[in-house]
N, C-alpha and C positions, 0 to 999 in steps of 0.2 A: 404567485406573488413573490416568493423567495427567488425563483428563477430569474424573474425580471430584475429584482433588486441586486442580484450578483452578476447580472449580465450574461446569462445563458438561457437557452430555450427550455421550456417546460419538459419537452420530450427527453432532452439530454439529461436533465436533472433526475427525472424519473428512472432513466436507464442506469444512472450511477447508483441511485438508491436501491434498485433491484439487482444490482451486480452484473448487469449486462454491459456496462461500460466502465472503464477505469477512470479515476479522477485524473485531471490534467497532470502533466509531468511536474509542474510547479505546485505541488500539493500545499505548500505553506501559504502561497499567495491566494490559492483557491479557498482554503480554510479560513484565511484572514477575512476574505470578502464575506463568507458565510457568517463568521463570528461577529463582524461589524453589523451585518444586516439583522442578526438575531439578538444583538446586544449581549453576547456571551461573556462570561468572566474569563480571565486569563487561564484559570484552571480548566474550565469547560472547553476553551479553545484548544488547549494542549491535548486534552483527552480526545477531542474530535480529530486533531491532526494525527495522533497515534493510531486511532481507529482507521482513518483514511489510508495511512501508509500500510497498515497491516492488511487492508482489504484489497490491495493491488493484486491483480491476477497475472499481470505481465511485468517482467523485469528485464532490464537491459544489462548485459554483462559489460562492465567498464572496459574501455580499450586498454587500460593499464593492467588488466588481469594477465597473469602468467599462463603459459601453456598448461602447467600443472593445475592451476586453479580452474581453468576452462574445462579440463578433463574431469576434475572433481565435480564441478557443477553439472556436467552432462551425465555422469554416473548417477548423481543424486536425482536428476530429472527423470531418468529411466525408472527409478524406484518409487517416485511420488505416487501415493495411493496404496502402496503395499508395505510401507515402513511401519513396524510395530511401535507402540508407544514407548517401550523401553529403549528402542533404538533412537527414537527422536530425542529422548532425554539424554542419552549418551552423547549423541552428536552435538546437542546444545551445550552440554558441559564442556566438551572439547573446544567448541568455538569460544567459550568464555576464557580460555587459558590465555 
C-alpha cells in the first residue's frame, strides 16, 4: 500500500528496507512522498531523511573534488572495515574543524 502511494513497486521498496537497494538520489523528494503518505510530522520526516541519507551504501565523489581529496577518499575506502573506533572518532573530530 505504501509503495503504491509513493509511486514505486513493492519489490523496490522492500529492497530499500532490507538494504539491498539505495534510496533514490533525490532523497529529500523520496522521503517527502513517504512523509506525506504516512502523514508524518516535520520532526519525523527530518529524522527519516537523516536515516535515509546515513543508510546510503554508494556515494559519488563530486566532480569538484581536488586530486588531494580524491586520494584521501581512496585511502579511506581501502581501510573501511578495519578502522578502530578511536581512529573513527579522531577522523570525525578533524572533519569538524
